[in-house]
C-alpha positions in Angstrom: -0.1 0.1 0.2 3.1 2.3 1.0 4.7 1.6 -2.3 1.3 2.4 -4.2 1.2 5.5 -2.4 4.6 7.2 -3.0 4.4 6.2 -7.0 1.0 8.3 -7.0 2.7 11.1 -5.1 5.8 11.0 -7.7 3.3 11.0 -10.7 1.9 13.8 -9.1 4.7 15.6 -8.4 5.8 15.0 -11.8 2.5 16.2 -13.6 2.8 19.1 -11.4 6.3 19.8 -12.6 5.4 19.9 -16.3 2.4 22.4 -15.8 4.6 24.3 -13.8 7.3 24.6 -17.0 4.5 24.8 -19.6 3.1 28.0 -17.7 6.6 29.7 -17.6 6.7 28.6 -21.2 3.7 29.8 -22.3 4.0 33.0 -20.3 7.4 34.2 -20.4 9.3 32.6 -23.5 6.9 31.7 -26.4 3.4 31.2 -27.3 0.9 30.5 -29.9 -1.7 32.9 -30.5 -4.9 33.2 -33.1 -5.9 36.6 -35.2 -9.7 37.5 -34.5 -9.7 40.3 -36.6 -8.2 41.5 -39.6 -6.6 44.9 -38.3 -3.6 43.7 -40.2 -4.6 42.0 -42.9 -3.2 41.5 -45.8 0.3 41.1 -43.6 -1.7 38.5 -41.3 -4.9 37.4 -41.6 -7.8 36.2 -40.0 -7.6 32.7 -38.9 -3.9 33.0 -38.9 -2.3 31.4 -35.5 0.9 32.8 -35.0 4.0 31.8 -32.9 5.4 34.9 -30.6 8.6 34.8 -29.3 8.1 36.8 -26.1 12.0 37.0 -25.4 12.2 39.6 -28.4 12.2 42.6 -26.1 11.7 41.5 -22.6 12.2 38.8 -20.2 8.3 39.1 -18.2 7.3 37.4 -15.5 3.4 35.8 -16.2 1.2 38.7 -17.1 -2.1 36.9 -15.9 -3.5 33.4 -15.5 -3.6 31.3 -18.6 -6.9 31.4 -20.5 -8.3 33.8 -17.9 -8.6 37.6 -17.6 -7.1 37.4 -13.8 -4.0 39.4 -13.6 -0.8 38.8 -11.9 2.1 41.3 -10.5 4.8 40.9 -12.9 8.0 42.3 -13.5 9.5 43.1 -17.1 13.4 43.1 -17.5 14.0 45.0 -20.6 17.2 43.0 -21.5 17.1 42.2 -25.5 16.6 46.4 -26.8 13.1 48.3 -27.5 10.8 47.8 -30.1 11.8 49.8 -33.2 9.7 51.8 -36.1 8.1 49.3 -38.5 8.6 46.1 -36.4 5.3 44.1 -36.2 4.7 43.8 -32.2 2.4 42.3 -30.0 1.1 43.9 -27.1 -1.2 43.8 -24.3 -4.0 46.0 -24.8 -4.1 49.2 -22.7 -7.9 49.6 -22.8 -9.8 52.3 -24.5 -8.8 56.0 -24.2 -11.6 56.7 -21.4 -10.6 53.3 -19.4 -7.5 52.6 -16.9 -6.6 49.5 -18.3 -8.6 46.9 -20.7 -10.9 44.8 -18.1 -10.3 41.8 -20.3 -6.7 40.3 -20.8 -6.2 41.0 -24.6 -3.1 40.7 -26.9 -3.1 42.6 -29.7 -0.6 42.5 -33.0 0.2 46.0 -34.9 2.8 47.7 -36.4 4.8 50.1 -34.2 5.0 53.2 -36.6 6.5 55.6 -33.4 8.9 55.5 -30.9 9.4 57.4 -27.9 9.6 61.0 -28.8 9.0 60.8 -32.3 6.3 63.0 -34.2 3.5 61.0 -36.1 1.2 63.1 -38.6 -1.2 61.6 -41.5 -1.9 63.6 -44.0 -4.5 62.4 -46.9 -3.7 58.7 -45.7 0.2 59.3 -46.0 2.2 58.3 -43.2 4.8 60.7 -41.6 7.2 60.2 -39.0 9.4 62.5 -38.1 8.8 64.9 -41.1 9.1 62.0 -43.4 7.1 59.6 -45.4 7.1 55.8 -43.6 7.6 53.2 -45.5 4.8 51.7 -47.0 3.8 48.0 -46.0 4.1 46.0 -48.9 0.7 44.5 -48.1 -1.0 47.5 -47.0 -5.0 47.5 -47.2 -7.4 50.1 -47.9 -11.3 49.2 -47.7 -13.0 52.4 -48.4 -12.5 54.6 -51.5 -13.0 58.0 -50.0 -10.4 60.2 -47.6 -11.7 61.8 -44.9 -10.9 65.5 -45.3 -8.7 67.4 -42.7 -11.2 69.2 -40.2 -13.7 66.7 -40.4 -13.8 65.5 -36.6 -14.0 61.7 -35.5 -15.0 61.8 -32.0 -13.7 58.3 -31.4 -10.1 59.3 -32.2 -7.7 59.9 -29.8 -7.2 62.3 -27.9 -10.6 63.6 -27.3 -11.9 66.4 -28.4 -8.8 66.7 -30.9 -10.7 67.4 -33.9 -8.7 64.9 -36.5 -9.8 61.4 -38.0 -8.3 58.4 -39.3 -7.1 60.0 -42.9 -6.0 63.2 -41.3 -4.5 63.0 -38.1 -1.9 65.0 -35.4 0.6 65.9 -35.6 1.4 64.2 -32.1 4.9 63.7 -29.9 5.1 60.4 -28.8 5.9 61.0 -25.4 9.5 59.4 -23.9 10.4 58.3 -20.3 12.5 61.1 -18.5 10.5 63.6 -20.2 8.9 66.6 -18.6 5.5 67.8 -20.6 3.6 71.0 -20.3 -0.1 70.5 -19.3 -2.7 72.7 -19.9 -6.4 72.7 -20.4 -6.1 72.1 -24.1 -3.4 69.2 -24.3 -4.4 67.4 -20.9 -6.3 64.7 -22.4 -3.3 63.3 -24.6 -1.5 62.6 -20.9 -4.8 62.0 -18.9 -4.4 58.3 -19.4 -0.6 57.9 -19.1 -0.5 59.8 -16.0 -3.5 57.8 -14.4 -1.7 54.6 -15.4 1.7 55.7 -14.0 -0.1 56.4 -10.6 -2.2 53.1 -11.2 -5.3 55.2 -10.4 -7.9 58.0 -11.9 -5.9 61.0 -10.4 -6.1 63.4 -13.1 -9.0 66.1 -12.8 -9.7 69.6 -14.3 -11.2 72.5 -12.2 -11.5 75.6 -14.4 -8.4 76.4 -15.7 -6.6 74.6 -13.2 -5.1 70.8 -13.7 -4.7 68.8 -10.8 -2.6 65.5 -10.4 -3.1 63.4 -7.2 -5.2 66.6 -5.6 -1.9 68.9 -6.3 -2.4 71.6 -9.2 0.5 71.2 -11.4 1.5 72.3 -14.9 4.1 70.1 -15.7 4.3 66.2 -15.5 7.8 63.9 -15.6 6.8 60.6 -17.7 8.0 57.5 -16.2 7.6 55.1 -18.8 8.4 55.2 -22.6 5.0 55.2 -25.0 4.8 54.0 -28.8 2.2 54.3 -31.3 0.9 51.6 -33.5 -1.3 51.3 -36.7 -2.6 48.1 -38.1 -2.1 47.5 -42.2 -5.4 47.4 -43.3 -6.0 51.2 -42.4 -9.5 51.5 -42.9 -10.5 48.5 -40.4 -7.9 48.8 -37.6 -8.6 50.0 -33.9 -5.4 51.2 -33.0 -3.4 54.5 -31.5 -5.3 56.6 -33.7 -8.7 55.4 -31.3 -7.2 54.6 -27.9 -3.8 56.0 -27.6 0.0 55.4 -26.7 1.2 51.8 -25.5 3.5 51.7 -22.7 6.6 50.1 -22.8 5.4 47.6 -19.9 2.6 46.4 -22.3 4.8 45.0 -25.0 5.2 41.2 -25.1 7.0 40.1 -28.0 7.0 39.9 -32.1 5.2 37.5 -34.0 7.2 34.9 -35.6 5.7 32.6 -38.1 2.0 31.3 -39.1 1.7 27.8 -37.8 -1.6 27.3 -38.8 -4.2 28.9 -40.9 -7.6 28.4 -41.7 -11.0 30.5 -42.4 -12.3 30.8 -38.9 -15.3 32.4 -40.2 -16.4 28.9 -40.9 -18.6 27.4 -38.1 -17.0 24.5 -36.6 -20.5 22.5 -37.3 -19.2 22.7 -41.0 -15.9 20.8 -40.3 -15.6 19.5 -43.8 -16.0 23.1 -44.9 -13.8 24.5 -42.1 -11.0 21.4 -43.2 -11.2 21.9 -46.9 -10.6 26.2 -45.9 -6.6 25.5 -44.9 -4.3 27.7 -46.3 -1.7 25.8 -46.6 0.5 28.2 -48.5 0.8 30.2 -44.9 1.7 27.5 -43.0 5.4 28.0 -42.0 5.2 31.7 -43.1 7.6 34.1 -41.5 6.3 37.2 -40.7 
């Protein structure tokens, strides 16, 4: 009886070790991710399942309990460099511009078009970074025929009340770590979320012409973390930094490596035969 009990304990110990190793592997080193939206079409397609290199920029302790939205206190060690312009980046969605953070734990994939300190501007759909035209992605996609003219305001655009739209946007300067920015009632919406996130709570209030941070009146703020600007290659159907704002360096997860499987995920599983026939064999193994 003792021998059987001992063997059971040993088996449990082995499985526990395997589970722990798999947890560390998928949370800190490499993981698979399914693409549910078309924001990066035609570079990355809906239904692509990609492998993500989580060591591309950081070594990070687990951010959440796998397959749940339960967040964990985590530490990020920036050991391998920072995202650069034109990198395709996987990051934790920071939430809408009116949210402190996203209530669900979602990973987004976009193209990094702006690094800390860069000036980003879109003029009649053409993207400029630091007054130079940004390289056009090989598979960039536009869904609509016309262009929203400058002066036509899209109320979804970041920052709130900027008067911009997705085709004519900015100019906007991306905040960088250590920078001291001037705060005014005209530009506070550009910095409100950054400040709130860095405090970990809602601390910014505006009273008449006065700006208060954590209860103290101020007209400056020292940025604590580098910020990035992300845009999808499917420019007219991408929910990106134009709408919800900057991505903090802490939110960067990694880089997509390759497509390990791809099929038309819009086909319901009940039509398995049709779904199986939709496998995109030419995309399997595609380097991203």
